[in-house]
C-alpha positions in Angstrom: 76.4 144.4 131.9 77.4 144.0 128.8 76.3 144.7 125.2 78.1 143.5 121.7 76.4 145.5 119.0 77.7 143.5 115.8 76.5 145.0 112.0 78.1 145.2 108.5 79.7 148.1 107.8 77.6 151.7 108.4 74.6 150.0 109.8 73.8 152.4 113.0 76.5 150.1 115.5 78.3 153.3 116.4 75.5 155.6 116.4 73.1 152.6 118.3 76.4 152.4 121.1 77.0 156.3 120.8 73.4 157.2 121.6 73.2 154.2 124.7 76.6 156.6 125.9 75.2 159.3 125.9 71.6 157.9 127.6 72.6 155.2 130.5 77.2 155.6 130.5 77.9 153.2 130.1 81.9 152.7 128.6 82.4 152.1 124.6 85.0 149.9 123.2 84.3 150.7 119.6 85.9 147.5 117.5 87.6 150.0 115.1 90.1 151.0 117.5 90.9 147.2 117.3 90.8 145.4 114.5 94.8 146.1 113.4 94.4 147.2 109.8 91.9 147.5 107.4 92.4 143.2 106.9 91.8 143.1 110.7 88.3 142.3 111.4 89.2 138.6 112.2 92.4 139.6 115.1 90.0 141.9 116.6 86.7 139.9 116.7 89.3 137.4 118.4 90.7 140.5 120.9 87.1 140.1 122.6 87.3 136.9 124.2 91.6 136.7 124.0 92.3 140.1 126.0 89.5 142.4 126.1 87.0 140.4 128.1 88.9 136.6 129.0 87.2 136.2 132.8 90.7 133.9 133.1 92.7 137.4 133.4 93.1 139.5 136.6 90.3 142.5 135.3 93.0 144.8 135.3 95.1 143.0 132.7 92.1 142.9 130.3 92.6 145.4 127.4 93.8 145.7 123.6 96.3 147.8 121.8 94.6 150.9 120.0 95.3 150.5 116.8 96.7 154.1 115.1 95.5 153.5 111.4 97.5 157.7 110.4 100.3 154.9 111.5 99.7 152.0 110.5 101.1 150.3 114.3 99.8 148.9 117.2 99.6 152.3 119.9 99.1 153.3 123.3 97.4 149.5 125.0 94.4 150.3 126.6 92.9 148.5 129.2 88.6 147.5 129.4 87.2 149.9 131.9 86.5 147.6 135.5 83.8 146.8 136.9 81.4 148.3 134.9 78.8 147.6 132.4 79.7 147.9 129.3 79.6 148.2 125.7 82.0 146.5 122.3 80.2 147.4 119.9 82.2 146.9 115.6 81.9 144.7 113.1 82.9 141.1 115.0 81.4 141.8 117.6 79.0 138.8 118.0 80.2 134.8 118.0 80.4 131.7 120.7 83.4 133.0 121.7 82.8 136.0 122.7 79.0 136.3 124.2 80.7 132.6 126.7 83.6 136.0 127.5 80.6 138.6 128.4 78.5 136.7 129.7 81.5 135.1 132.3 82.3 139.0 133.6 78.9 140.0 132.8 77.7 137.5 136.0 75.8 135.9 133.6 74.0 139.4 132.0 75.2 139.4 128.2 73.5 140.5 125.5 74.1 140.3 121.9 72.3 143.0 119.1 72.7 143.1 115.5 72.7 145.9 113.3 70.8 145.4 110.1 70.8 147.6 106.7 70.7 147.3 103.2 73.7 147.3 101.1 73.3 150.2 99.2 72.0 152.9 102.6 75.3 150.8 104.4 77.6 152.8 101.4 76.5 156.4 101.3 77.0 156.4 105.1 79.8 154.7 104.7 81.1 156.7 102.1 81.0 159.7 103.2 82.2 158.7 107.0 85.7 158.5 105.5 87.5 159.5 102.4 88.7 156.9 102.9 87.1 153.8 102.7 85.3 152.5 99.0 89.1 151.4 97.9 89.0 149.2 101.2 84.7 148.0 100.7 85.3 145.1 98.9 88.0 143.8 101.3 85.9 144.7 103.5 82.3 143.3 103.4 84.7 140.7 102.3 85.9 140.3 105.7 82.2 140.3 107.1 80.9 137.8 104.6 83.5 136.0 105.7 82.3 137.0 110.2 78.8 136.4 109.6 79.6 133.0 107.3 81.6 131.5 110.0 80.4 132.8 113.7 76.3 133.2 112.6 75.6 136.3 114.9 72.0 136.9 113.7 71.9 133.7 114.2 73.3 134.6 117.9 72.1 138.0 119.2 69.7 138.5 121.3 67.6 141.0 119.2 67.5 143.1 115.7 67.2 145.9 114.5 66.5 147.0 111.7 67.0 150.1 111.0 65.8 152.6 108.5 67.6 154.4 106.0 66.4 158.0 108.1 65.9 157.6 112.0 65.4 158.9 115.1 66.8 157.9 118.5 63.8 157.7 120.5 65.0 155.7 124.0 
């Protein structure tokens, strides 16, 4: 089974995927490791279907080059965990192509989740998490808006989670 978790920055995607990982033990691919820098949302989104989950590739050739945020360059190749349930989380995870690839390698067992949270709370969370994010917030938000306009992930998903400001996960 493959789960694609999408949503805007600070909405709770990483927290949700970490909770699922702790309960289910499924490996998690964070698109934050795939984005090639602050302007790379679309490239990372495309990489999901092109290299991470591509059903045309042999399982041992699926994966991605990890982005080293400190060196601002690609680092090592990270293979997609083979023959297992998997979570891919990050803005850009849900597109028609990504869902189709996930369904193809997941024997039809793939679902999309959209995580929703108000802008003010998302902004506060993002700033608390990363000192360098504020200078990139507007550019990143524009990329998120472009992703949403082009791919309409909110309509493609199977579930939407509306996250309250304070959330205790009880799964």
